[in-house]
N, C-alpha and C positions, 0 to 999 in steps of 0.2 A: 798658197793653197790653204783652204780651211776645210774642217770636217763638216759635212753636211748634217744639219740637224733633222734626223729621221729615226723613227722608233725602230727601224730595221737594224738589229744588232750587227748583221753580217756586213751591210754596207758600211756601218760606222766604223767597224774594225778595220776594213779594207781602206777606208779614207785615212784613217788613223796612221795606219801603216805606210801609206802613200806620203803623207806628210811628213813622217819621220825620215823617208828616204832624201827629202829635200833638206829638212832641217838639220840632218846630222844623226849621231848616234842616239836617237831618243825614240823610243817606241814603247809597246804596251798598248792595250786597247783603252783609250780615254773615253769616260762617259760622254754622252751627248752634251755638246755646249762646252766641252773642256778641251781646248787645243793642245796638242803635244807640245812639250817645253822642256828645257833642261831639267834633268831630274835631280841635280845637285841640290838647289835650294830645298826640295821637298825631303831629300835624304838628311840634310843638316837639321831640319825641323824634327824629323822623326827620331834622330838619335839622341836628341835632348831628353825625350821621355825615357828612351833606352838607358841613357846615362844614368837618369834618376833610379831606375830599377837597380841598377848595378851598384850605385852609389849606397843604396838603402841595405842591400845585402852586406857590403863591406863595413859600413857603419856599425850594423848590429853585431858583427863578429868581434869588433873592438869593445862594444859596450857590454858583452855578455857578463863580464865579472860585475860592472855595475848593476846591471839588472838583476842579478842573482842576489846581490847584497841587499837591494831595495826590496825586491819582491818576494824572495826565497832564501832568507838568511839563516833559516834554523836547520838546513840539511847539508849534508856532505854529497849528496848524489847530484852529479852534474847531468844526468838525463833530463831533469826538469826543465833547465834553463835552455837546454839544446832544441826543445820543442818549440821555442820562439823562433828558430830557424827552421825546424823540420816541418812545423805548420804551414809556414809559408810555403816552402817548396813543395809540400804534398798538395796544396790547393792550387799551386802555380802548375804543376805537372799534369794533374788529372784532365782539366779542360783543354789542354793545348790543342789536342787533335781536333775538337769541335770548333775551337775558336779560329783556327786556321780555315776551316771550311766557312765559318761565318764571314770571313774577310773575302773569300771568293763570292759568297752569295749576295752580301750586302755592301760590298766595298770596303777595302782596308782602312780607308780614311775614317769611315764612320765608326768601325769597330775600334779602331785605335782612340778615337776621341771618347767612347763610352768607357774604354778600360782606364784611361788616364783619369776621368772623373771618378771612378770607383776607387782608383789607386790613391788619389790625393784625399778624398774624404775619409778613406781607412786609415791614412797616415794621421789624420787628426784623431780618430779614434784611438789609435796606439797611444798617442801621447797623453791622451786623457785616462788611460787605463790605470786602475788602482790595484789590480791584482795579476798576479802571473797568468792566471787563467783567462782573464778579460784580454790580457795582451796577446795571448796565444790565438784566441778567437779573432781579434782584430787583424792579426798577422795573416790569418788564413784568408780574410777578405781582401787583404792587400794583395796576396798571391793570386787571387781570382782577377783582380784588375791587371795585373802584371801579365797573366795568361792571355787576355784579351789583346794587350798591346804588342807583345814580342814578336808573334808570327807575322804581324803586319808590316814590320820594317823589313824583315827578310823578302816577303812577297813584293813589296814594291821595289826592291833592289832587282829582284829576278824578272819583274815585268817592264823594267824601265831601262836597265842595263844591259847591253849586249854581252855575251860570254867572253869575248875578247877585251872587254873593259871592265868587266865586273869585279876583278881583282883590285883594282883601285878603290872601288865603292866598299867592298868588303874590308879593304885596308882601313877605312875610316872607321868602319863598324868595329874592327879589332882594336884601332887606337882609342875608341871610346871606352873600351874595357880597360885598357892600360891607365887612361886618365881617370877614370872612375875609381880604380884601385889606389891612385894617389890621394884624390879628394876625398873618398870615403873615409878611410882610416884617419886623416888629418882633420877632416871636419868632425869626425865622431870624437876624437880625442879632444879636441878644443870645446866642442859642445858638452860632452860629459863633463869634463874637468870645470868649465865656466858655468853652465846653466843646469846640467842634470841630464840623465839619459833621455827624458821626455822630448828633448829638443832634436834628438836624431830624426825624429818623426815629424815634428812641427816644421822642420826646415824644408820638407818636401811641398808644403802648401804654396808658397810663393813660386817655387820651380815649377810646380803642376801648373799654375795659372798662366805662366809665361809659355809653357809647352803647349798649352791648349790653344792659345791665340795664334802662336806661329803656325801650329798644325792646321788650324782652320783657314789661315790665309795661304799658306804655301804648298800644302799638300794637295795634288788634283785628285779628282773623282776618276777611278778607272772603272772600265767597264766591268759589270758584274755577270755571274753566271749562276743559272738555276741549279741547285744541289739539293738532293734528299738528305735528310739527316739520319744516321744510322742510331737511334735510340738505344737499341740493345747493345750495340758496341760501346757507346758511352757509358751505359751502366756497368757492364761487365768489366771494362778498363778501370772505372772508378773503384769498384769493389776489389778487383784484384790487386790494385796498387796499394789501397787503403790496408789491407790484409798484411801484404808483405812489408811494407814500411812500419806499420803499428808493431808487428811482431819483432822486427830487427831493433826498433827503438826501445821497446819494453821488455826485450828479452833478459838482458842483465839485471835489470831491476828486479824480475821475478824469478831469477835464478835459473832461466831457461828451462821453465816448467813444461810439462808435456802439452798443455794447451797453447803455449807460445809456438811450439814447433807445428801444432796442428794448424794454428792460424797463418804461419808462413806457408806451410804446404798447400792449405787451402788457396791461398793467394796465387801460388804458382798454377795450381790447377785451374783456377777462374782465369787466369791470363792465357793459358793454353786453350781454353774454350773460346776465348775471346779471337785468338788468331784463327781457330778453326771456323768460328763464324764468319771472319772476314773473308776467309778463302772461298765460302759457298755463298756469300751474298751476291745475288744477281744484278741488283740495282747499283746503288753507289756506297760501298762500304765505307766506315769512318777511316779506315786505313787502306789507301788503294795498294794492295800488294804488289801489282806490276811496277811500281816505282822501284822496286827492290831488285829487279832485273838488271837496273843499272849498278854495276859492280862498285863504282865509285860512291854512289849514293849509299850503298849498304855499309861499305867499309868506314866511309865519313861518319855515319851515325853511330857506329860501334865506337869509333875514335872518340867523337865528342861526348859520348856517355862516359868514357874513361876519364877525359878532361874534366868533365863536370864532377865526377866523383873525387878527383884529385884536388881540384881548386876548393871545393867546399870542406873537405875533410883535413886539409892541411892547416887552415887557419885556427882552428880550435885549440889543438894542443900548443901551437906556437904562442897564440896570445895568452893563454892561461899559464904558461912557463913565464913569459916576459914580464907579466904583471904580477902575478902570485908569488913566482920563485925569485924574481929578480928585483921586484918592488917598483917597476916603472909605472908611470901614470899611462892613461889610454893615448894621451897626446905624445909622450915620449915613445911609447912602444910604436906608434904610427909613422913616426919619423924613420924608424928602421926599415920601412918599406918604400921608401922614397926612390931608391935606385931602381927598384923593380918596376914601379910605376911609370917613371920618367923614361927607361929604356923600352919599355914595352909600348908606351904612346908614341915614341919617336920612330921606333923600329917598324911598327905595324904597316904604316903607309907605304914604305919602302918595300917591304915584304910582299904587299898587295901588288905593286907594280911589277915586281919581279916574277910573281906567280903567273902573270898574264903571258909570260914568255918561256916559262920553264916547267919542268915536271915537279908536281906538288910534293913529291917525297924529298927533293933536295932542300925543302924548307921544314917539312914536318919532322923528319927522322932527327935532324941536329936539334931541332926545337924542343921536342919531347925528351931527348936525351939530356939536354941542358936542365930542364924543370926536374926530372928525376934526380940529376946529379945534385941540384941545389938543395932538394929535401934531404939526401943522404948527409949532405954537408951541414945543414941545420941540425939534423940529429947528433953529428959528433960535437957540435958547439953548445948543446943544451946541458951545461952545468954550471954551478955556481963560480968556477974559476975563469970562465971564458970573458974576456974584455968584451964589453957590449958592442963597441965599434965593429968588432969582427961579424956581427950579424948583418953588416951591410954588404958583405961580399956575396954570400948565397943570394941576398936579394937582387944584386946586379946580375948574377948569372940567371936567376929565374926571369928577370925583365927581358933579356935577350931571347930566352926561350919562348917566352909568352909571344913574342912578336911573330915568329914563325910557326904558331900554333892556332890561334882563334880564326883569324881571317882565312889562311889557306884551307882549313877544314870546311869553313862555311862556303867558300867559293867552289871547292870542288864537289861539295854535296848538290849545290843548286845549279851547276853548270848546265846540265841537261833537263831540267825541270820543264815540262809543257807548261804554256801560259795558264790552261784552265786548271792545272794541279799546283800552281804556284803557292796558294795558301796552305793546301793540303801537305805538300812538301816541306813548307817551313814549319807547319805545325808538327810534324813528324820529327823533324830535325830538333826542335826545341824540346819536344816531348822526351826524346831520348837523352837530351843534354840534361835536362832537369831531373829525370828518373835517376840518372847517375848522381846527381847532386844530392837527391833525396836518400839514395842508398848510402852515398859517402857520409852524409851527416847522421844517418842511423848507425852505420857501422863504426865512425869514429867515436861515438858516444859509448857504444858497448865496449869497443877496445880500450878507450881511454879508463873506463871504470875497471875493466879487467886487469890492466896493467897496474892501476892504483891498488887494486887488492893484492896483487902479486908483489908490489914494492912496499906497500903500506897495509900490511894485514888488519882488517877491522876498522879500516878509514871511514867507511860508509856508516858504520853503526856508532862511531864515536860522537860524543856531544859536541855542539859547535857546529861550525860549517866553514866551507872554502868561500868566503866573501871577498871584499876588496882589501887591498893592502898586503904587505909581505907576510908569508907563512911563518909560523913559529920555526925556530931554527931546527929543532928535532925532526921535522918532517920534510924541510927542504930538499935534502939530497934524494930521498926516496920519491918524492913528488917530481923532481927534476927527471930522475930516471924513467919514470912513468911516462912524462910527456915524450921524452927523446925517443922511447920505444914505439909511443903511439904514431909518431910522424912518419915512421917506416912503413906504415901500411899505405898512405898514399903514394911514397917513394916507390914501393914495389909495383902498385898498380899501374903508374905511369910506365914502368918498363914494358909491362904488358902492351901498353898503348903503342909503344915503338915497334914491336913486332907487327901489331895490327895494321899501321899505316904503310908497312912495306908491302902489303898487298894491294895498294892503289895503283891505277894505270894513269899514264899521261893522257889528259883529255885530247881529242881531236880539236885541231884548229878550226873555229867556226868564223867566217867573216861577219861584219855587221849587217851586209846587204842579205847574206843567206839567212841570217837569224830572223831578220826582219820579214823576209818572205815566208819562212816556217811560222812565225808568229800570226802572220795574216792568214794564212792557210788553217792554223788551228783555230783561231777566233772564228773563222767562218763555218766551222763544222756544226 
């Protein structure tokens, strides 16, 4: 059976769904002329781009000391170099809601390819940057490209995999994060040590080209849906997020002056106005609030925001301690993360298959507890007397925890999404994750600076700077204590996440046939 080529979207959707019943667990509304086929090759093609985004984030965390030494060597304020991460995350978070809608409107394949092009060209710009300010601007453009790409991967999974087999697909999605965690720091260390920090961005260019070709060939065109774009919502969310994040990031630098608190309060007020307008919008709001009536969708979004906060904020104090207090090179410090990456990558697919048959809380509660425990363990080890090899142990524990965290949250969030809202739901989910990451990055910068001031009074005003290499002996103890205290912040936040996921419910079992029939009915509306 083939899909009739007709401009009538209703007949196309119905035919696509009928074909899926014959072909197996393959569905989603394919565009005219694109027959349903196995979704796995398309998913493999898409995760290459997703992999590149994650590698780029972890590479930068390892290279931060080298970037600071090259582009900002004359200050002791760590906030400046943290903006290399924060600018990327801010530009990534703000447009995610609209880029999810763009995927529904113009097709996830088209938007993904545009985002991949922007990301790859921005990587070239990052590598050519000669000042910290230029690098921060280029990283913001990179974030925009990533925002165009990310929701499309989840939308394709949601529209082509039935709920009772989505765990395996999300397991691959989670395994990608684990492997990227390994490749990023290792590649970053090798590139920084051997060629310079610029090459952590140049390496994206050949990967981006390969990812573009594979996505062009393997990712099918899915049926599009007309959506109106909520411009007021886009503007309000952008302004609100910017005010909050900028205030958090710069607060410590300006001694939490009244205008900083006014900026944060203004951002909160704007976000409240944004939510109010979304509730009153009669056409199509940027954020379809009815999606939050699904308890698991709401709880999963809160959970992934906490995970984003924790994962982003933990890397900065850990890498600064390992490289500056213990004198390890970027490559050597990255080797300490191997157990985490390997165990996460190996365990995620198994967790995904298990999730298709069990309550998500059975994976998420122990997963988040292990991540929190590993961070408390790291804190206890962050002193000059700890043998370096002992840092491999909490890394291994974190890897096991990661396997039960990323995929299960994403699967639970997207399980009941209607096809027409797949892009919007993916956009919301990735927005909340990235908002958590942005707040985590800003918060850890302020908290690290506060702990440095408490343990090394006057450090920010001293001549010289925290650049590459081992610190002078008389400041190592104070610096180590500051970083050990700073990593307790993401540890405590992760414990909150454990409590949050307890409110999840076990999803109802939906057969492939029932899901296909529901898809066909929804697409014909």
